[in-house]
C-alpha positions in Angstrom: 10.2 27.8 -23.9 10.0 25.3 -21.0 6.9 23.6 -19.8 5.7 24.1 -16.3 5.9 21.0 -14.0 2.7 19.2 -13.4 1.8 18.5 -9.8 0.3 15.3 -8.4 -3.0 15.6 -6.6 -2.2 12.1 -5.1 0.0 9.1 -5.6 -2.1 6.0 -5.3 -1.4 2.2 -4.9 -3.3 -0.9 -3.9 -3.1 -4.6 -4.1 -5.9 -6.7 -5.6 -8.8 -7.3 -3.3 -11.9 -9.5 -3.6 -15.4 -8.0 -3.5 -18.9 -9.1 -4.0 -20.9 -7.9 -7.0 -24.5 -9.0 -7.4 -23.8 -12.3 -5.8 -20.5 -13.0 -7.5 -17.0 -12.8 -6.1 -14.6 -10.7 -8.1 -10.9 -9.8 -7.7 -9.7 -6.3 -8.8 -6.9 -3.9 -8.3 -9.1 -0.9 -8.9 -9.4 0.0 -5.2 -6.3 2.2 -4.7 -5.5 4.6 -1.9 -3.3 7.7 -1.7 0.0 7.2 0.0 2.3 9.5 1.8 5.3 7.3 1.2 8.1 7.4 -1.4 7.7 4.4 -3.7 10.0 2.7 -6.2 8.7 2.7 -9.7 10.0 -0.3 -11.6 9.4 -1.2 -15.3 6.3 -3.0 -14.2 4.6 -1.0 -11.5 4.9 1.1 -8.3 6.0 -0.8 -5.2 2.8 -1.7 -3.2 0.7 -1.7 -6.3 -0.9 -4.7 -8.2 -3.4 -5.7 -10.8 -5.7 -8.8 -10.7 -6.3 -9.0 -14.5 -2.8 -9.0 -16.1 -4.3 -9.5 -19.6 -6.0 -6.1 -19.6 -4.0 -4.2 -16.9 -0.3 -3.9 -15.9 2.8 -4.9 -17.7 5.5 -2.7 -19.2 3.3 -0.7 -21.5 0.8 0.0 -18.7 3.1 0.4 -15.7 1.4 3.6 -14.4 -2.2 4.7 -14.8 -2.8 8.4 -14.9 -6.1 10.2 -14.5 -6.7 14.0 -14.6 -8.3 15.4 -11.5 -10.1 18.0 -13.6 -12.6 15.3 -14.7 -13.8 14.5 -11.2 -16.2 17.5 -11.1 -17.9 16.3 -14.3 -18.3 12.7 -13.0 -19.5 13.9 -9.6 -22.2 15.9 -11.3 -23.2 13.2 -13.7 -23.3 10.5 -11.1 -24.7 12.8 -8.3 -22.2 11.5 -5.8 -18.9 12.5 -4.2 -16.0 10.5 -5.6 -13.2 9.1 -3.4 -9.5 9.7 -4.1 -8.2 7.4 -6.9 -11.8 6.9 -8.0 -10.8 5.5 -11.4 -8.1 3.2 -10.1 -5.3 5.5 -11.2 -1.8 5.6 -9.8 -1.3 9.2 -10.5 -4.1 11.8 -10.1 -2.8 14.9 -11.8 -3.6 18.5 -12.1 -3.1 20.1 -15.5 -2.3 17.3 -17.8 -5.4 16.4 -19.8 -5.9 13.9 -22.7 -5.6 16.8 -25.2 -2.3 17.9 -23.6 -0.2 14.7 -23.9 0.9 12.9 -26.9 1.8 9.2 -27.5 5.5 9.0 -27.0 5.9 12.1 -24.8 8.6 11.6 -22.2 8.4 13.0 -18.6 10.6 13.1 -15.6 8.6 11.8 -12.6 10.7 12.0 -9.4 13.8 10.0 -10.1 12.1 8.0 -12.8 11.6 8.7 -16.5 8.2 7.7 -18.1 6.7 7.8 -21.5 3.0 8.0 -22.7 2.1 4.6 -24.3 -1.6 4.6 -24.9 -5.0 5.9 -23.6 -6.5 3.9 -20.8 -9.4 1.7 -21.9 -12.0 1.5 -19.1 -13.2 -2.0 -18.2 -16.2 -3.5 -16.5 -14.5 -3.5 -13.1 -15.0 0.3 -13.0 -18.7 -0.2 -13.8 -19.0 -2.8 -11.0 -17.2 -0.6 -8.5 -20.0 1.9 -8.8 -22.7 -0.6 -9.6 -23.3 1.3 -12.9 -23.3 -1.1 -15.8 -22.7 1.6 -18.4 -19.9 3.4 -16.5 -17.0 2.1 -18.6 -18.8 2.9 -21.8 -19.6 6.5 -20.5 -15.9 7.1 -19.8 -14.9 5.8 -23.2 -17.6 7.9 -25.0 -16.8 11.1 -23.1 -13.1 10.6 -23.8 -12.2 11.2 -20.1 -10.2 8.0 -20.1 -6.8 8.9 -18.6 -3.7 7.2 -20.1 -0.7 5.0 -19.3 3.0 5.4 -18.9 5.7 2.9 -19.6 8.9 3.3 -17.5 12.1 4.3 -19.4 14.2 4.7 -16.2 13.3 3.2 -12.8 13.4 5.4 -9.7 11.8 6.7 -6.6 8.5 8.6 -6.8 6.9 10.5 -3.9 3.6 12.3 -3.5 5.3 15.7 -4.0 7.0 14.6 -7.2 6.2 16.6 -10.3 5.8 15.6 -13.9 8.2 17.6 -16.1 8.1 17.3 -19.9 11.5 16.2 -21.2 10.6 15.6 -24.8 7.5 16.1 -26.9 7.0 13.4 -29.5 7.4 14.8 -33.1 4.2 13.1 -34.4 2.0 15.1 -32.0 -0.8 12.5 -31.7 -2.6 13.3 -28.5 -4.3 10.8 -26.2 -7.6 12.5 -27.2 -6.8 11.9 -30.9 -5.9 8.3 -30.2 -9.2 7.8 -28.5 -11.0 9.4 -31.5 -9.3 7.0 -33.9 -9.9 4.0 -31.7 -13.5 4.5 -30.6 -15.3 7.1 -32.7 -14.0 7.4 -36.2 -13.1 3.8 -37.0 -13.3 4.4 -40.7 -10.5 6.9 -40.7 -7.8 4.5 -42.0 -5.4 7.3 -42.8 -5.4 8.3 -39.2 -4.8 4.6 -38.3 -1.8 4.5 -40.5 -0.6 7.7 -38.9 -0.8 6.4 -35.4 0.8 3.1 -36.4 3.8 5.1 -37.6 4.4 6.1 -33.9 6.9 3.4 -32.7 6.1 4.2 -29.1 2.4 3.2 -29.3 1.7 0.3 -27.0 1.8 -3.3 -28.4 -1.9 -3.8 -27.6 -3.1 -0.8 -29.4 -0.8 -1.5 -32.3 -2.2 -5.0 -32.7 -5.8 -3.6 -32.6 -5.1 -1.0 -35.3 -3.2 -3.5 -37.5 -6.2 -5.8 -37.4 -8.4 -2.9 -38.4 -6.3 -2.2 -41.5 -6.9 -5.9 -42.4 -10.7 -5.4 -42.0 -11.0 -7.0 -38.6 -12.5 -5.1 -35.7 -11.9 -6.0 -32.0 -15.2 -6.4 -30.1 -15.0 -4.3 -26.9 -18.1 -5.9 -25.3 -16.2 -8.2 -23.0 -13.9 -5.4 -21.8 -16.8 -3.1 -21.2 -19.4 -5.6 -19.8 -17.4 -8.5 -18.4 
């Protein structure tokens, strides 16, 4: 039985910009805008897109950031504010593809490109600073409404009316939601850590973190969350 294509609510890009936060000048690529143009998706990013912090964002394992539109209603109620398009700095705002629906290693057709789920998105302090809410990144992480990243297996053109069509479901079946559980919530579940490490398609960054955990070392998320 085939899987129904997933539509894009919006296709979003933006170059890094400087903004002032509590007297400090920061540079970030989190401010993205919907586009009506057809864009070329390379192994690194969409044309017209960019990241300021290339340590925590961008690169082949994080070429495309995806965020489900279904989560917007929750955040608008919690924050008591209307959110703009691409509110979480995502490239693809999707309808119908939640963290519980996608697995690490799943492969999708996206326009002329072919993409693969590589890891959950790990929210950082730039998201908190965008909304002047110091705990925003932590809230996103704790709720599990993180979104996720694609790597690009085949470059090609992507347009706002492109759809995501599942080509291959990864045999391990480890969802983004499950990966978030293992990473952030049940850190003592070392059998689950071993299970996710067996997925060759897991991003290098998450693989490194989990390998350190098996060795008894835990990565401190404070700098990512708080800046």
